[in-house]
C-alpha positions as a printed Julia matrix, in Angstrom:
304×3 Matrix{Float64}:
 -143.02   2.97  -210.63
 -141.89   0.32  -208.19
 -140.87   1.13  -204.64
 -137.24   0.38  -205.52
 -137.36   2.68  -208.56
 -138.81   5.48  -206.47
 -136.04   5.07  -203.93
 -133.32   5.09  -206.61
 -134.79   8.17  -208.29
 -134.95  10.01  -204.96
 -131.34   9.1   -204.2
 -130.24  10.18  -207.68
 -131.89  13.6   -207.27
 -130.13  14.19  -203.96
 -126.72  13.03  -205.15
 -127.0   15.09  -208.35
 -126.68  18.28  -206.29
 -123.36  17.07  -204.89
 -122.06  16.13  -208.32
 -123.13  19.54  -209.66
 -120.8   21.34  -207.22
 -118.03  18.81  -207.89
 -118.55  19.46  -211.59
 -118.12  23.2   -211.08
 -114.87  22.62  -209.18
 -113.59  20.21  -211.83
 -114.41  22.68  -214.61
 -112.63  25.51  -212.8
 -109.54  23.38  -212.2
 -109.38  22.28  -215.83
 -109.8   25.85  -217.04
 -107.09  27.14  -214.7
 -104.63  24.44  -215.72
 -105.36  25.04  -219.41
 -104.86  28.82  -219.28
 -102.27  29.7   -216.63
  -99.4   28.26  -214.63
  -97.5   29.32  -211.54
  -94.44  31.49  -212.27
  -92.17  29.19  -210.25
  -92.15  25.45  -209.6
  -93.32  24.89  -206.04
  -91.5   21.56  -205.93
  -88.17  23.31  -206.53
  -88.5   25.66  -203.55
  -86.65  25.0   -200.31
  -88.83  23.77  -197.48
  -89.74  26.42  -194.91
  -89.51  25.66  -191.15
  -92.17  23.17  -190.0
  -93.32  22.67  -193.62
  -94.03  18.97  -193.06
  -96.03  19.66  -189.9
  -97.96  22.42  -191.66
  -98.96  19.99  -194.41
 -100.07  17.39  -191.86
 -102.14  19.98  -189.99
 -103.85  21.12  -193.2
 -104.58  17.54  -194.22
 -106.06  16.73  -190.81
 -108.17  19.89  -190.87
 -109.62  18.85  -194.22
 -110.25  15.34  -192.87
 -112.1   16.79  -189.87
 -114.29  18.98  -192.08
 -114.96  16.02  -194.37
 -115.91  13.82  -191.41
 -118.37  16.41  -190.09
 -119.98  16.87  -193.49
 -120.15  13.12  -194.01
 -121.81  12.67  -190.61
 -124.43  15.31  -191.41
 -125.12  13.72  -194.8
 -125.43  10.2   -193.39
 -127.99  11.39  -190.83
 -130.04  13.54  -193.19
 -129.88  11.37  -196.33
 -132.47   8.74  -195.29
 -134.97  11.45  -194.33
 -134.39  13.32  -197.6
 -134.83  10.13  -199.65
 -138.03   9.26  -197.79
 -139.45  12.73  -198.35
 -138.71  12.72  -202.08
 -139.97   9.17  -202.41
 -143.28  10.13  -200.79
 -143.76  12.99  -203.26
 -142.93  10.76  -206.23
 -145.26   7.99  -205.03
 -148.32  10.24  -204.7
 -147.47  12.06  -207.91
 -147.16  15.51  -206.37
 -144.25  17.53  -207.65
 -142.63  19.51  -204.79
 -142.28  22.83  -206.6
 -141.4   24.82  -203.5
 -138.72  22.38  -202.4
 -137.26  22.07  -205.87
 -137.21  25.84  -206.42
 -135.55  26.38  -203.05
 -133.05  23.62  -203.77
 -132.14  25.03  -207.18
 -131.68  28.51  -205.71
 -129.47  27.07  -202.99
 -127.51  25.06  -205.56
 -126.98  28.15  -207.73
 -125.76  30.11  -204.7
 -123.36  27.32  -203.7
 -122.06  27.16  -207.27
 -121.47  30.92  -207.27
 -119.69  30.77  -203.9
 -117.58  27.88  -205.16
 -116.51  29.9   -208.2
 -115.83  33.01  -206.11
 -113.84  31.19  -203.43
 -111.92  29.21  -206.04
 -110.89  32.44  -207.77
 -109.74  33.87  -204.44
 -107.92  30.66  -203.56
 -106.1   30.72  -206.91
 -104.86  34.27  -206.24
 -103.81  33.42  -202.68
 -101.97  30.32  -203.91
 -100.14  32.46  -206.47
  -99.2   35.1   -203.9
  -98.07  32.51  -201.38
  -95.87  30.75  -203.93
  -94.3   34.03  -205.03
  -93.51  35.15  -201.48
  -92.01  31.78  -200.57
  -89.82  31.94  -203.69
  -88.57  35.4   -202.7
  -88.01  34.35  -199.09
  -85.95  31.4   -200.32
  -83.6   33.72  -202.2
  -83.31  36.2   -199.33
  -81.66  33.49  -197.24
  -78.55  34.25  -199.26
  -78.51  37.81  -197.88
  -78.45  36.54  -194.31
  -75.12  34.87  -195.07
  -73.84  38.32  -196.04
  -74.8   39.83  -192.69
  -78.22  41.25  -193.55
  -81.24  40.92  -191.28
  -84.31  39.69  -193.14
  -87.92  39.93  -191.94
  -91.13  38.73  -193.54
  -94.75  39.9   -193.39
  -94.03  43.07  -191.43
  -97.31  44.5   -190.15
  -97.98  48.12  -191.07
 -101.0   50.42  -190.77
 -103.66  48.47  -192.61
 -101.26  46.57  -194.88
  -98.07  44.53  -194.67
  -94.55  44.71  -196.05
  -93.83  41.36  -197.73
  -90.1   41.37  -196.91
  -87.9   43.79  -195.03
  -84.11  43.74  -195.35
  -81.76  45.74  -193.1
  -78.03  46.1   -193.66
  -75.16  48.54  -193.37
  -75.99  49.95  -196.82
  -79.62  50.75  -196.03
  -83.15  49.58  -195.44
  -85.11  47.83  -198.19
  -88.87  47.31  -198.38
  -89.44  44.44  -200.8
  -92.81  43.99  -202.47
  -93.35  40.62  -204.14
  -95.91  40.28  -206.91
  -97.04  36.91  -208.2
  -98.26  36.88  -211.79
  -99.47  33.77  -213.58
  -97.73  32.81  -216.77
 -100.46  32.49  -219.38
 -100.17  29.52  -221.66
 -101.32  31.55  -224.66
  -98.26  33.79  -224.23
  -95.8   30.92  -224.31
  -94.91  31.47  -227.97
  -95.25  35.24  -227.98
  -92.43  37.76  -227.77
  -92.17  40.95  -225.77
  -91.31  44.42  -226.94
  -90.4   45.53  -230.43
  -87.35  43.38  -230.82
  -86.16  39.87  -230.12
  -87.38  38.23  -226.93
  -83.88  37.19  -225.86
  -85.1   33.61  -225.74
  -87.67  34.37  -223.01
  -90.78  34.07  -225.15
  -94.01  34.85  -223.38
  -92.4   34.99  -219.93
  -90.74  38.39  -220.06
  -91.8   41.62  -218.37
  -90.04  44.87  -219.16
  -90.22  48.29  -217.53
  -90.57  51.32  -219.77
  -91.66  54.88  -218.98
  -93.4   54.08  -215.72
  -95.21  50.96  -216.92
  -94.7   47.24  -216.49
  -95.24  45.51  -219.81
  -96.27  41.86  -219.69
  -96.95  39.79  -222.82
 -100.73  40.42  -222.73
 -101.19  43.36  -220.39
  -99.55  46.35  -218.71
  -99.54  47.52  -215.07
  -98.56  50.55  -213.02
 -100.11  49.86  -209.62
  -97.3   47.58  -208.31
  -94.81  50.43  -208.84
  -97.05  52.9   -207.03
  -97.67  50.43  -204.2
  -93.97  49.69  -203.68
  -93.15  53.41  -203.56
  -96.03  54.16  -201.19
  -95.13  51.37  -198.8
  -91.45  52.24  -198.79
  -92.32  55.87  -198.0
  -94.39  54.67  -195.05
  -91.42  52.59  -193.82
  -89.14  55.63  -194.01
  -91.55  57.77  -192.01
  -92.23  55.05  -189.45
  -88.57  54.17  -188.79
  -87.53  57.82  -188.7
  -90.1   58.47  -186.0
  -89.45  55.21  -184.13
  -85.65  55.51  -184.02
  -85.35  59.28  -183.74
  -82.89  59.44  -186.66
  -83.55  59.92  -190.4
  -84.07  56.59  -192.16
  -84.5   56.24  -195.91
  -86.14  53.05  -197.16
  -85.56  51.82  -200.7
  -88.41  50.03  -202.48
  -87.66  46.85  -204.38
  -90.25  45.2   -206.64
  -89.89  41.47  -207.31
  -91.59  39.27  -209.91
  -90.61  35.66  -209.16
  -90.28  33.44  -212.18
  -90.38  36.25  -214.75
  -87.49  37.45  -216.9
  -87.3   41.13  -215.93
  -85.64  43.79  -218.09
  -85.75  47.6   -218.25
  -85.95  49.66  -221.43
  -85.79  52.9   -219.46
  -84.31  53.66  -216.05
  -86.68  52.51  -213.27
  -87.19  54.63  -210.12
  -85.98  51.69  -208.01
  -84.87  48.07  -208.57
  -87.42  45.87  -210.37
  -86.01  42.35  -210.49
  -86.53  38.64  -210.66
  -86.31  36.89  -207.28
  -83.0   35.28  -208.23
  -81.44  38.72  -208.78
  -81.98  39.89  -205.19
  -78.74  38.6   -203.66
  -76.7   40.22  -206.41
  -78.64  43.5   -206.45
  -79.22  44.6   -202.86
  -75.54  44.64  -201.74
  -74.76  47.0   -204.65
  -77.33  49.6   -203.57
  -76.04  52.56  -201.56
  -79.2   54.16  -200.23
  -77.94  55.14  -196.79
  -74.82  54.3   -194.79
  -75.94  53.06  -191.37
  -73.87  52.6   -188.23
  -74.11  49.37  -186.25
  -76.12  51.18  -183.59
  -78.62  52.43  -186.17
  -78.91  48.95  -187.65
  -79.66  47.5   -184.22
  -82.28  50.17  -183.49
  -84.01  49.51  -186.81
  -83.89  45.74  -186.33
  -85.54  46.09  -182.91
  -88.38  48.19  -184.3
  -88.98  45.89  -187.25
  -88.9   42.8   -185.03
  -91.7   44.24  -182.88
  -93.87  44.57  -185.96
  -93.3   40.93  -186.86
  -94.67  39.49  -183.62
  -97.78  37.35  -184.09
  -99.48  39.08  -181.16
  -98.76  42.53  -182.6
 -101.87  44.67  -182.86
 -100.35  47.29  -185.15
 -102.06  47.8   -188.43
 -105.28  46.13  -187.24
């Protein structure tokens, strides 16, 4: 082979590893888009405070990481090409280097798949919580105090609402809408026009088009119980917290009476004011608000 051919082959071998990881990412993205979709349209959500700045910061962070990786590649690429070219020229196959490289490539591919799966779940959860937070703004106009991401003992309360008619611990659950369920119906009867995107509660279970769950109900009850115990101890007066389970973007119905409200995010403003868990005085409301606010501070060490 000519010197130019050896150089091109060496460069192709090195670049193939990069394209392999890009190929894994592309395949994962195509599979995700072909099988599931977010329950709510992110473009239809109201912008949170400093949303534009947050996007700029994230973009610049990615640019910085890309610049560092590009710098490392530019410096190391000529040496890597020269090394491979030398092996090709003398006809010695670098088994050790190739084996090590393939093992490293397989590990990177596995990490890419694992991190992508985690990122997909985090993106779903983030979208669901933002959708719920958007709707809870309507409760503030009715005199309620709304808190988000309240730090507890080893976990967090997604949303916390305090008003004269009680305290509400809201747990938001994001669930992808599966494309294969689009034309399916729920339950034993008509789907009420919500084909494939309906979840109904019955006898302690949440029934989705392709699966059932019970853990969200147990989690919401457990977290609300913790809130009741914590606020009772912190304020010195009995406080009863009501759990509320929210599935943004899903059409939620109940075929048997649920232990607490299980709703779509758009039902929150109409549901919470009708609940009569506990009548609180203004002084009690202020005491509870103070305690909850302390748990929402960024520097708070509780629950860590």
